[in-house]
MARTORTOR-244516 format. One record per atom (N, C-alpha, C): y, x, z negated; residue number from 1; atom name; residue in three letters. Coordinates in steps of 0.02 Angstrom, whole numbers. Layout:
<sites>
Y:X:Z:NUM:CA:ALA
...
</sites>
This chain:
<sites>
-305:1099:-1184:1:N:UNK
-268:1141:-1132:1:CA:UNK
-248:1208:-1155:1:C:UNK
-264:1261:-1119:2:N:UNK
-245:1323:-1136:2:CA:UNK
-170:1339:-1118:2:C:UNK
-141:1390:-1148:3:N:UNK
-70:1406:-1132:3:CA:UNK
-61:1420:-1060:3:C:UNK
-105:1453:-1028:4:N:UNK
-98:1467:-950:4:CA:UNK
-96:1397:-916:4:C:UNK
-140:1351:-934:5:N:UNK
-141:1286:-902:5:CA:UNK
-76:1247:-914:5:C:UNK
-52:1254:-976:6:N:UNK
7:1220:-991:6:CA:UNK
67:1247:-955:6:C:UNK
69:1315:-946:7:N:UNK
119:1346:-906:7:CA:UNK
121:1324:-836:7:C:UNK
57:1323:-810:8:N:UNK
53:1299:-742:8:CA:UNK
75:1231:-728:8:C:UNK
61:1187:-782:9:N:UNK
83:1113:-779:9:CA:UNK
156:1108:-782:9:C:UNK
193:1156:-797:10:N:UNK
265:1153:-798:10:CA:UNK
297:1174:-734:10:C:UNK
258:1204:-685:11:N:UNK
289:1224:-621:11:CA:UNK
321:1168:-584:11:C:UNK
283:1111:-573:12:N:UNK
315:1055:-533:12:CA:UNK
377:1026:-570:12:C:UNK
370:1003:-635:13:N:UNK
427:983:-670:13:CA:UNK
489:1031:-668:13:C:UNK
467:1092:-668:14:N:UNK
521:1144:-673:14:CA:UNK
556:1147:-605:14:C:UNK
519:1141:-545:15:N:UNK
553:1140:-481:15:CA:UNK
596:1082:-474:15:C:UNK
566:1024:-492:16:N:UNK
608:964:-487:16:CA:UNK
671:966:-533:16:C:UNK
663:990:-591:17:N:UNK
724:996:-638:17:CA:UNK
774:1042:-602:17:C:UNK
753:1100:-577:18:N:UNK
797:1146:-541:18:CA:UNK
833:1111:-484:18:C:UNK
800:1073:-443:19:N:UNK
834:1038:-391:19:CA:UNK
885:990:-413:19:C:UNK
863:952:-465:20:N:UNK
912:901:-496:20:CA:UNK
967:940:-529:20:C:UNK
958:993:-559:21:N:UNK
1016:1034:-588:21:CA:UNK
1059:1058:-528:21:C:UNK
1036:1080:-478:22:N:UNK
1080:1105:-422:22:CA:UNK
1123:1047:-394:22:C:UNK
1090:983:-393:23:N:UNK
1128:931:-367:23:CA:UNK
1187:913:-416:23:C:UNK
1168:912:-485:24:N:UNK
1221:892:-532:24:CA:UNK
1275:944:-534:24:C:UNK
1261:1012:-531:25:N:UNK
1311:1060:-528:25:CA:UNK
1356:1056:-470:25:C:UNK
1324:1039:-411:26:N:UNK
1359:1035:-347:26:CA:UNK
1411:971:-351:26:C:UNK
1387:922:-376:27:N:UNK
1427:861:-386:27:CA:UNK
1493:878:-431:27:C:UNK
1474:915:-487:28:N:UNK
1534:932:-532:28:CA:UNK
1581:981:-499:28:C:UNK
1554:1030:-463:29:N:UNK
1598:1076:-425:29:CA:UNK
1639:1038:-371:29:C:UNK
1606:988:-339:30:N:UNK
1645:953:-285:30:CA:UNK
1703:913:-319:30:C:UNK
1688:884:-376:31:N:UNK
1744:848:-415:31:CA:UNK
1799:896:-434:31:C:UNK
1783:955:-453:32:N:UNK
1835:1002:-469:32:CA:UNK
1876:1024:-407:32:C:UNK
1842:1020:-351:33:N:UNK
1877:1039:-288:33:CA:UNK
1928:979:-271:33:C:UNK
1902:918:-282:34:N:UNK
1940:859:-273:34:CA:UNK
2001:856:-321:34:C:UNK
1994:881:-382:35:N:UNK
2041:883:-435:35:CA:UNK
2100:934:-404:35:C:UNK
2078:988:-383:36:N:UNK
2130:1038:-358:36:CA:UNK
2173:1003:-298:36:C:UNK
2134:965:-251:37:N:UNK
2161:938:-197:37:CA:UNK
2211:880:-216:37:C:UNK
2192:841:-266:38:N:UNK
2232:787:-289:38:CA:UNK
2290:815:-322:38:C:UNK
2287:868:-363:39:N:UNK
2346:894:-396:39:CA:UNK
2397:922:-345:39:C:UNK
2369:951:-292:40:N:UNK
2420:978:-237:40:CA:UNK
2447:915:-204:40:C:UNK
2414:865:-189:41:N:UNK
2441:804:-155:41:CA:UNK
2496:780:-201:41:C:UNK
2486:769:-265:42:N:UNK
2534:738:-310:42:CA:UNK
2600:780:-308:42:C:UNK
2589:847:-315:43:N:UNK
2646:890:-315:43:CA:UNK
2684:889:-252:43:C:UNK
2646:889:-192:44:N:UNK
2678:889:-130:44:CA:UNK
2719:825:-116:44:C:UNK
2686:769:-134:45:N:UNK
2721:703:-120:45:CA:UNK
2785:699:-164:45:C:UNK
2780:719:-227:46:N:UNK
2836:716:-272:46:CA:UNK
2895:754:-244:46:C:UNK
2882:813:-213:47:N:UNK
2935:852:-183:47:CA:UNK
2960:820:-121:47:C:UNK
2920:799:-73:48:N:UNK
2943:775:-11:48:CA:UNK
2985:712:-16:48:C:UNK
2970:670:-60:49:N:UNK
3010:605:-64:49:CA:UNK
3079:618:-83:49:C:UNK
3094:675:-114:50:N:UNK
3161:686:-143:50:CA:UNK
3202:728:-90:50:C:UNK
3169:743:-34:51:N:UNK
3210:780:16:51:CA:UNK
3266:738:52:51:C:UNK
3311:772:75:52:N:UNK
3364:735:116:52:CA:UNK
3339:706:179:52:C:UNK
3350:645:198:53:N:UNK
3321:616:258:53:CA:UNK
3341:651:318:53:C:UNK
3292:663:363:54:N:UNK
3308:694:428:54:CA:UNK
3312:644:480:54:C:UNK
3343:654:538:55:N:UNK
3344:609:594:55:CA:UNK
3275:618:627:55:C:UNK
3246:560:640:56:N:UNK
3176:562:674:56:CA:UNK
3190:590:744:56:C:UNK
3150:643:764:57:N:UNK
3161:668:829:57:CA:UNK
3151:619:886:57:C:UNK
3167:637:948:58:N:UNK
3156:601:1003:58:CA:UNK
3078:596:1013:58:C:UNK
3061:552:1060:59:N:UNK
2994:532:1065:59:CA:UNK
2945:595:1075:59:C:UNK
2960:637:1124:60:N:UNK
2918:696:1141:60:CA:UNK
2907:741:1079:60:C:UNK
2957:751:1042:61:N:UNK
2951:794:983:61:CA:UNK
2918:754:923:61:C:UNK
2933:689:918:62:N:UNK
2898:651:871:62:CA:UNK
2822:651:877:62:C:UNK
2801:647:937:63:N:UNK
2731:644:959:63:CA:UNK
2696:705:930:63:C:UNK
2730:761:924:64:N:UNK
2697:825:905:64:CA:UNK
2700:841:829:64:C:UNK
2729:797:794:65:N:UNK
2735:800:725:65:CA:UNK
2665:805:687:65:C:UNK
2653:853:646:66:N:UNK
2590:862:610:66:CA:UNK
2597:811:550:66:C:UNK
2557:757:547:67:N:UNK
2565:709:499:67:CA:UNK
2546:732:430:67:C:UNK
2502:782:428:68:N:UNK
2482:814:363:68:CA:UNK
2543:841:331:68:C:UNK
2585:873:374:69:N:UNK
2639:909:341:69:CA:UNK
2702:867:338:69:C:UNK
2700:808:370:70:N:UNK
2764:769:368:70:CA:UNK
2755:701:328:70:C:UNK
2697:685:317:71:N:UNK
2689:624:277:71:CA:UNK
2722:621:211:71:C:UNK
2765:567:203:72:N:UNK
2802:553:141:72:CA:UNK
2876:589:141:72:C:UNK
2882:622:197:73:N:UNK
2951:649:204:73:CA:UNK
3001:592:227:73:C:UNK
3062:587:206:74:N:UNK
3110:535:225:74:CA:UNK
3136:550:296:74:C:UNK
3143:500:335:75:N:UNK
3170:507:404:75:CA:UNK
3219:447:416:75:C:UNK
3263:458:460:76:N:UNK
3310:407:486:76:CA:UNK
3299:390:552:76:C:UNK
3294:327:570:77:N:UNK
3284:306:645:77:CA:UNK
3335:253:658:77:C:UNK
3361:254:716:78:N:UNK
3412:207:744:78:CA:UNK
3385:158:797:78:C:UNK
3392:100:795:79:N:UNK
3371:58:849:79:CA:UNK
3374:-20:832:79:C:UNK
3340:-62:861:80:N:UNK
3342:-131:847:80:CA:UNK
3272:-159:841:80:C:UNK
3266:-202:791:81:N:UNK
3202:-231:776:81:CA:UNK
3181:-282:830:81:C:UNK
3119:-282:847:82:N:UNK
3086:-330:888:82:CA:UNK
3049:-377:849:82:C:UNK
3085:-424:820:83:N:UNK
3058:-478:772:83:CA:UNK
3001:-515:805:83:C:UNK
3004:-526:874:84:N:UNK
2951:-568:900:84:CA:UNK
2884:-534:893:84:C:UNK
2876:-474:875:85:N:UNK
2815:-438:872:85:CA:UNK
2806:-417:799:85:C:UNK
2831:-454:751:86:N:UNK
2821:-440:678:86:CA:UNK
2741:-452:664:86:C:UNK
2716:-408:623:87:N:UNK
2650:-419:597:87:CA:UNK
2648:-419:521:87:C:UNK
2608:-459:493:88:N:UNK
2608:-466:419:88:CA:UNK
2531:-442:400:88:C:UNK
2527:-383:364:89:N:UNK
2467:-356:341:89:CA:UNK
2453:-374:271:89:C:UNK
2396:-403:262:90:N:UNK
2378:-432:191:90:CA:UNK
2368:-374:140:90:C:UNK
2393:-388:83:91:N:UNK
2389:-333:32:91:CA:UNK
2390:-365:-37:91:C:UNK
2378:-335:-87:92:N:UNK
2386:-354:-158:92:CA:UNK
2427:-302:-193:92:C:UNK
2487:-323:-210:93:N:UNK
2537:-274:-238:93:CA:UNK
2537:-274:-316:93:C:UNK
2519:-221:-343:94:N:UNK
2516:-216:-415:94:CA:UNK
2576:-165:-438:94:C:UNK
2590:-165:-500:95:N:UNK
2639:-121:-521:95:CA:UNK
2703:-117:-479:95:C:UNK
2728:-180:-460:96:N:UNK
2782:-186:-419:96:CA:UNK
2850:-158:-450:96:C:UNK
2894:-129:-408:97:N:UNK
2954:-111:-432:97:CA:UNK
3008:-167:-423:97:C:UNK
2994:-216:-381:98:N:UNK
3038:-272:-369:98:CA:UNK
3014:-333:-403:98:C:UNK
3045:-390:-377:99:N:UNK
3035:-455:-409:99:CA:UNK
2964:-483:-397:99:C:UNK
2936:-474:-337:100:N:UNK
2876:-506:-321:100:CA:UNK
2815:-457:-320:100:C:UNK
2754:-487:-336:101:N:UNK
2696:-443:-343:101:CA:UNK
2637:-490:-327:101:C:UNK
2575:-464:-333:102:N:UNK
2518:-505:-319:102:CA:UNK
2494:-508:-245:102:C:UNK
2460:-556:-226:103:N:UNK
2439:-564:-155:103:CA:UNK
2495:-577:-113:103:C:UNK
2498:-550:-56:104:N:UNK
2551:-560:-4:104:CA:UNK
2540:-516:53:104:C:UNK
2597:-494:85:105:N:UNK
2590:-459:148:105:CA:UNK
2644:-402:151:105:C:UNK
2626:-346:190:106:N:UNK
2673:-302:210:106:CA:UNK
2700:-324:272:106:C:UNK
2763:-320:285:107:N:UNK
2805:-345:347:107:CA:UNK
2811:-282:390:107:C:UNK
2775:-281:449:108:N:UNK
2784:-228:491:108:CA:UNK
2818:-246:557:108:C:UNK
2871:-215:573:109:N:UNK
2913:-238:628:109:CA:UNK
2927:-176:679:109:C:UNK
2916:-180:743:110:N:UNK
2931:-127:783:110:CA:UNK
3009:-113:789:110:C:UNK
3024:-55:786:111:N:UNK
3100:-34:799:111:CA:UNK
3103:0:863:111:C:UNK
3138:-27:909:112:N:UNK
3148:-2:981:112:CA:UNK
3208:49:974:112:C:UNK
3193:109:991:113:N:UNK
3246:161:986:113:CA:UNK
3280:172:1055:113:C:UNK
3336:205:1056:114:N:UNK
3377:212:1119:114:CA:UNK
3339:252:1170:114:C:UNK
3290:298:1153:115:N:UNK
3258:332:1201:115:CA:UNK
3192:292:1231:115:C:UNK
3187:233:1207:116:N:UNK
3131:190:1233:116:CA:UNK
3067:192:1192:116:C:UNK
3067:239:1145:117:N:UNK
3011:241:1100:117:CA:UNK
3015:191:1045:117:C:UNK
2959:175:1017:118:N:UNK
2955:127:964:118:CA:UNK
2923:148:900:118:C:UNK
2948:142:839:119:N:UNK
2918:159:780:119:CA:UNK
2909:101:738:119:C:UNK
2848:88:715:120:N:UNK
2831:34:671:120:CA:UNK
2862:46:601:120:C:UNK
2902:-6:579:121:N:UNK
2935:0:515:121:CA:UNK
2897:-47:465:121:C:UNK
2872:-20:407:122:N:UNK
2848:-64:357:122:CA:UNK
2909:-80:316:122:C:UNK
2936:-143:325:123:N:UNK
2995:-161:292:123:CA:UNK
2994:-185:221:123:C:UNK
2928:-192:201:124:N:UNK
2915:-210:125:124:CA:UNK
2870:-266:117:124:C:UNK
2868:-294:55:125:N:UNK
2817:-341:33:125:CA:UNK
2849:-411:33:125:C:UNK
2811:-462:49:126:N:UNK
2826:-533:42:126:CA:UNK
2771:-571:10:126:C:UNK
2784:-613:-34:127:N:UNK
2729:-655:-61:127:CA:UNK
2696:-704:-8:127:C:UNK
2636:-726:-25:128:N:UNK
2600:-771:25:128:CA:UNK
2642:-825:52:128:C:UNK
2678:-857:5:129:N:UNK
2717:-912:29:129:CA:UNK
2774:-899:72:129:C:UNK
2789:-832:78:130:N:UNK
2846:-812:123:130:CA:UNK
2822:-773:186:130:C:UNK
2760:-781:204:131:N:UNK
2738:-750:261:131:CA:UNK
2766:-773:321:131:C:UNK
2783:-833:333:132:N:UNK
2814:-860:395:132:CA:UNK
2882:-835:394:132:C:UNK
2909:-797:449:133:N:UNK
2977:-775:452:133:CA:UNK
3028:-833:443:133:C:UNK
3007:-894:465:134:N:UNK
3054:-945:459:134:CA:UNK
3075:-964:387:134:C:UNK
3031:-942:340:135:N:UNK
3045:-956:269:135:CA:UNK
3092:-902:237:135:C:UNK
3108:-851:276:136:N:UNK
3151:-796:253:136:CA:UNK
3196:-772:308:136:C:UNK
3240:-819:327:137:N:UNK
3287:-808:383:137:CA:UNK
3328:-745:376:137:C:UNK
3346:-730:306:138:N:UNK
3384:-673:297:138:CA:UNK
3351:-604:316:138:C:UNK
3291:-610:327:139:N:UNK
3253:-543:346:139:CA:UNK
3259:-531:419:139:C:UNK
3288:-578:461:140:N:UNK
3290:-566:530:140:CA:UNK
3361:-530:550:140:C:UNK
3360:-467:540:141:N:UNK
3424:-430:554:141:CA:UNK
3428:-415:628:141:C:UNK
3478:-435:662:142:N:UNK
3487:-423:732:142:CA:UNK
3537:-359:747:142:C:UNK
3531:-339:811:143:N:UNK
3577:-284:826:143:CA:UNK
3550:-214:804:143:C:UNK
3591:-166:828:144:N:UNK
3570:-96:812:144:CA:UNK
3581:-79:736:144:C:UNK
3539:-42:710:145:N:UNK
3543:-25:639:145:CA:UNK
3510:42:625:145:C:UNK
3525:70:568:146:N:UNK
3490:131:543:146:CA:UNK
3440:115:491:146:C:UNK
3377:143:502:147:N:UNK
3326:129:455:147:CA:UNK
3306:195:422:147:C:UNK
3306:199:361:148:N:UNK
3282:257:322:148:CA:UNK
3214:244:290:148:C:UNK
3166:287:301:149:N:UNK
3104:272:276:149:CA:UNK
3056:332:262:149:C:UNK
3000:325:227:150:N:UNK
2953:384:221:150:CA:UNK
2904:380:277:150:C:UNK
2895:436:307:151:N:UNK
2843:437:361:151:CA:UNK
2775:432:336:151:C:UNK
2736:389:366:152:N:UNK
2670:372:339:152:CA:UNK
2621:377:398:152:C:UNK
2560:406:388:153:N:UNK
2510:409:431:153:CA:UNK
2474:339:441:153:C:UNK
2442:322:496:154:N:UNK
2408:258:497:154:CA:UNK
2364:249:437:154:C:UNK
2354:189:413:155:N:UNK
2318:175:350:155:CA:UNK
2243:189:361:155:C:UNK
2210:225:317:156:N:UNK
2139:239:320:156:CA:UNK
2105:182:288:156:C:UNK
2051:158:329:157:N:UNK
2013:102:302:157:CA:UNK
1942:125:275:157:C:UNK
1909:89:240:158:N:UNK
1840:96:220:158:CA:UNK
1794:44:239:158:C:UNK
1734:47:216:159:N:UNK
1682:1:236:159:CA:UNK
1699:-69:213:159:C:UNK
1742:-77:165:160:N:UNK
1753:-143:136:160:CA:UNK
1817:-174:166:160:C:UNK
1850:-137:209:161:N:UNK
1915:-162:243:161:CA:UNK
1894:-201:300:161:C:UNK
1912:-269:308:162:N:UNK
1901:-308:362:162:CA:UNK
1937:-277:428:162:C:UNK
1909:-295:481:163:N:UNK
1942:-266:544:163:CA:UNK
2002:-312:559:163:C:UNK
2049:-281:588:164:N:UNK
2109:-317:609:164:CA:UNK
2086:-373:668:164:C:UNK
2118:-427:665:165:N:UNK
2098:-473:716:165:CA:UNK
2169:-503:740:165:C:UNK
2196:-472:789:166:N:UNK
2262:-492:817:166:CA:UNK
2259:-566:841:166:C:UNK
2204:-587:873:167:N:UNK
2206:-652:905:167:CA:UNK
2214:-706:852:167:C:UNK
2191:-691:790:168:N:UNK
2201:-736:733:168:CA:UNK
2257:-719:689:168:C:UNK
2296:-672:714:169:N:UNK
2354:-649:670:169:CA:UNK
2334:-632:600:169:C:UNK
2275:-599:597:170:N:UNK
2242:-576:533:170:CA:UNK
2240:-501:533:170:C:UNK
2282:-476:492:171:N:UNK
2294:-400:492:171:CA:UNK
2276:-375:422:171:C:UNK
2239:-318:415:172:N:UNK
2212:-292:351:172:CA:UNK
2230:-221:344:172:C:UNK
2253:-194:396:173:N:UNK
2272:-116:387:173:CA:UNK
2333:-102:439:173:C:UNK
2368:-53:413:174:N:UNK
2428:-35:452:174:CA:UNK
2413:19:506:174:C:UNK
2408:0:570:175:N:UNK
2389:41:617:175:CA:UNK
2432:30:680:175:C:UNK
2476:79:694:176:N:UNK
2522:72:745:176:CA:UNK
2490:59:819:176:C:UNK
2434:94:831:177:N:UNK
2405:92:892:177:CA:UNK
2374:25:909:177:C:UNK
2348:-7:850:178:N:UNK
2323:-78:862:178:CA:UNK
2375:-128:871:178:C:UNK
2430:-115:835:179:N:UNK
2493:-162:850:179:CA:UNK
2515:-154:919:179:C:UNK
2521:-93:947:180:N:UNK
2540:-79:1014:180:CA:UNK
2496:-117:1065:180:C:UNK
2428:-116:1053:181:N:UNK
2382:-145:1095:181:CA:UNK
2390:-222:1093:181:C:UNK
2400:-248:1032:182:N:UNK
2404:-318:1020:182:CA:UNK
2459:-352:1063:182:C:UNK
2517:-316:1071:183:N:UNK
2579:-341:1101:183:CA:UNK
2593:-309:1166:183:C:UNK
2548:-262:1187:184:N:UNK
2567:-232:1252:184:CA:UNK
2627:-183:1246:184:C:UNK
2638:-153:1190:185:N:UNK
2697:-108:1179:185:CA:UNK
2684:-44:1207:185:C:UNK
2735:-8:1237:186:N:UNK
2729:58:1264:186:CA:UNK
2770:106:1218:186:C:UNK
2748:173:1220:187:N:UNK
2784:222:1190:187:CA:UNK
2791:211:1113:187:C:UNK
2738:186:1081:188:N:UNK
2738:174:1012:188:CA:UNK
2716:243:978:188:C:UNK
2752:263:931:189:N:UNK
2740:330:891:189:CA:UNK
2681:317:845:189:C:UNK
2640:370:838:190:N:UNK
2576:365:799:190:CA:UNK
2583:365:723:190:C:UNK
2640:343:698:191:N:UNK
2648:343:624:191:CA:UNK
2697:281:611:191:C:UNK
2705:265:547:192:N:UNK
2749:215:522:192:CA:UNK
2807:246:485:192:C:UNK
2856:203:471:193:N:UNK
2907:224:420:193:CA:UNK
2906:164:366:193:C:UNK
2896:188:304:194:N:UNK
2899:142:247:194:CA:UNK
2975:137:229:194:C:UNK
3008:80:244:195:N:UNK
3077:79:236:195:CA:UNK
3096:86:160:195:C:UNK
3147:123:148:196:N:UNK
3181:130:87:196:CA:UNK
3253:111:90:196:C:UNK
3275:67:47:197:N:UNK
3345:45:45:197:CA:UNK
3363:16:-22:197:C:UNK
3420:10:-33:198:N:UNK
3445:-20:-95:198:CA:UNK
3421:-93:-106:198:C:UNK
3391:-104:-163:199:N:UNK
3355:-168:-171:199:CA:UNK
3400:-217:-213:199:C:UNK
3406:-278:-188:200:N:UNK
3433:-332:-228:200:CA:UNK
3380:-380:-252:200:C:UNK
3390:-406:-314:201:N:UNK
3333:-449:-344:201:CA:UNK
3324:-508:-295:201:C:UNK
3262:-523:-283:202:N:UNK
3241:-578:-237:202:CA:UNK
3243:-562:-164:202:C:UNK
3270:-505:-146:203:N:UNK
3272:-486:-77:203:CA:UNK
3205:-482:-42:203:C:UNK
3200:-510:21:204:N:UNK
3138:-510:57:204:CA:UNK
3153:-483:126:204:C:UNK
3106:-442:157:205:N:UNK
3052:-406:122:205:CA:UNK
3075:-363:66:205:C:UNK
3030:-351:18:206:N:UNK
3048:-313:-42:206:CA:UNK
3034:-247:-30:206:C:UNK
3081:-200:-26:207:N:UNK
3065:-126:-5:207:CA:UNK
3050:-82:-58:207:C:UNK
3037:-24:-47:208:N:UNK
3025:30:-94:208:CA:UNK
2965:23:-137:208:C:UNK
2908:-5:-103:209:N:UNK
2850:-18:-139:209:CA:UNK
2798:34:-117:209:C:UNK
2817:87:-84:210:N:UNK
2762:135:-65:210:CA:UNK
2732:165:-130:210:C:UNK
2668:171:-126:211:N:UNK
2631:196:-184:211:CA:UNK
2638:273:-183:211:C:UNK
2669:295:-236:212:N:UNK
2683:366:-247:212:CA:UNK
2647:396:-305:212:C:UNK
2602:357:-337:213:N:UNK
2562:381:-394:213:CA:UNK
2489:374:-372:213:C:UNK
2451:422:-389:214:N:UNK
2381:426:-363:214:CA:UNK
2331:431:-428:214:C:UNK
2281:393:-429:215:N:UNK
2230:396:-477:215:CA:UNK
2199:463:-478:215:C:UNK
2190:494:-533:216:N:UNK
2165:562:-535:216:CA:UNK
2114:568:-598:216:C:UNK
2048:545:-579:217:N:UNK
2002:547:-632:217:CA:UNK
1950:599:-614:217:C:UNK
1966:647:-575:218:N:UNK
1917:693:-552:218:CA:UNK
1892:743:-608:218:C:UNK
1934:761:-656:219:N:UNK
1913:803:-708:219:CA:UNK
1855:766:-752:219:C:UNK
1870:704:-762:220:N:UNK
1824:668:-804:220:CA:UNK
1757:659:-772:220:C:UNK
1759:650:-704:221:N:UNK
1698:647:-663:221:CA:UNK
1661:711:-665:221:C:UNK
1700:767:-660:222:N:UNK
1668:835:-660:222:CA:UNK
1637:849:-726:222:C:UNK
1672:830:-780:223:N:UNK
1639:844:-846:223:CA:UNK
1574:803:-857:223:C:UNK
1570:741:-825:224:N:UNK
1516:702:-835:224:CA:UNK
1457:733:-796:224:C:UNK
1467:757:-734:225:N:UNK
1411:786:-694:225:CA:UNK
1388:855:-731:225:C:UNK
1434:894:-760:226:N:UNK
1418:954:-789:226:CA:UNK
1378:936:-861:226:C:UNK
1403:889:-891:227:N:UNK
1369:860:-955:227:CA:UNK
1297:840:-943:227:C:UNK
1284:800:-882:228:N:UNK
1221:781:-868:228:CA:UNK
1177:845:-848:228:C:UNK
1208:893:-819:229:N:UNK
1169:955:-805:229:CA:UNK
1146:988:-872:229:C:UNK
1193:993:-915:230:N:UNK
1180:1024:-981:230:CA:UNK
1120:984:-1011:230:C:UNK
1124:919:-1011:231:N:UNK
1074:869:-1046:231:CA:UNK
1007:886:-1014:231:C:UNK
1008:887:-943:232:N:UNK
946:905:-909:232:CA:UNK
913:970:-935:232:C:UNK
955:1020:-940:233:N:UNK
929:1088:-965:233:CA:UNK
892:1076:-1038:233:C:UNK
934:1041:-1070:234:N:UNK
906:1030:-1144:234:CA:UNK
842:988:-1144:234:C:UNK
836:939:-1108:235:N:UNK
777:892:-1103:235:CA:UNK
718:930:-1080:235:C:UNK
731:972:-1024:236:N:UNK
675:1012:-999:236:CA:UNK
650:1060:-1052:236:C:UNK
701:1097:-1087:237:N:UNK
681:1141:-1135:237:CA:UNK
633:1112:-1188:237:C:UNK
654:1055:-1212:238:N:UNK
615:1021:-1262:238:CA:UNK
543:999:-1235:238:C:UNK
545:972:-1176:239:N:UNK
484:954:-1140:239:CA:UNK
440:1015:-1140:239:C:UNK
461:1073:-1116:240:N:UNK
420:1129:-1106:240:CA:UNK
397:1157:-1168:240:C:UNK
442:1160:-1224:241:N:UNK
422:1181:-1288:241:CA:UNK
361:1140:-1320:241:C:UNK
370:1073:-1308:242:N:UNK
320:1029:-1335:242:CA:UNK
254:1040:-1299:242:C:UNK
261:1049:-1231:243:N:UNK
195:1063:-1193:243:CA:UNK
162:1121:-1212:243:C:UNK
199:1180:-1219:244:N:UNK
173:1240:-1241:244:CA:UNK
141:1242:-1315:244:C:UNK
177:1201:-1358:245:N:UNK
157:1201:-1428:245:CA:UNK
92:1163:-1432:245:C:UNK
81:1114:-1390:246:N:UNK
18:1071:-1389:246:CA:UNK
-42:1110:-1361:246:C:UNK
-27:1166:-1327:247:N:UNK
-82:1202:-1293:247:CA:UNK
-115:1247:-1346:247:C:UNK
-176:1261:-1336:248:N:UNK
-218:1297:-1382:248:CA:UNK
-265:1344:-1343:248:C:UNK
</sites>
């Protein structure tokens, strides 16, 4: 094989290598963008949760809240719990701040406010054996009360999250709109409040378990993609050198 033939034989591998290189660099850059987003999220959430709780606006104003700007801010709502419409959403709680952890449920209860609107309150975690409200009579608080909690957008699901099945009382995601449809509730606000309150050992539901720490491995992923890109350049360079060296 002549040098000209060897050079021509490198055209297709070179094009494929360039395409692969572009993909690897794009993936690395995307992870760097995700890193910047995650760092902003962590900083934003850490600041918002420390703010002084605000009174949750009336229904009309609450409906216009921008959840991207308001999520994780503390709010206060006044009303009475509709315990007959309580929903238990399956979860596995790790790194618990309270007594209980592992498999169990989030207890979601509609709070009927004075203006007729309803906000779904995530009152906290209960273990599997305490799913039935009858096993935790102390959790049935009657009358008007003030609830302080972090505003949360409806839970985002993925391909692996089972669909909620209200007819079987099987809930896997926290979605106010689905709860409203299941019980025929009107004027349900499009967000939840994760209740925050002083915790007593053994108290159920177990409050203050909102996840406020976020996995941030994006820098490692970016370096991996960029490292693969560098490796690809090195491998192709060696391949091309050997091909040209073998030519005569």
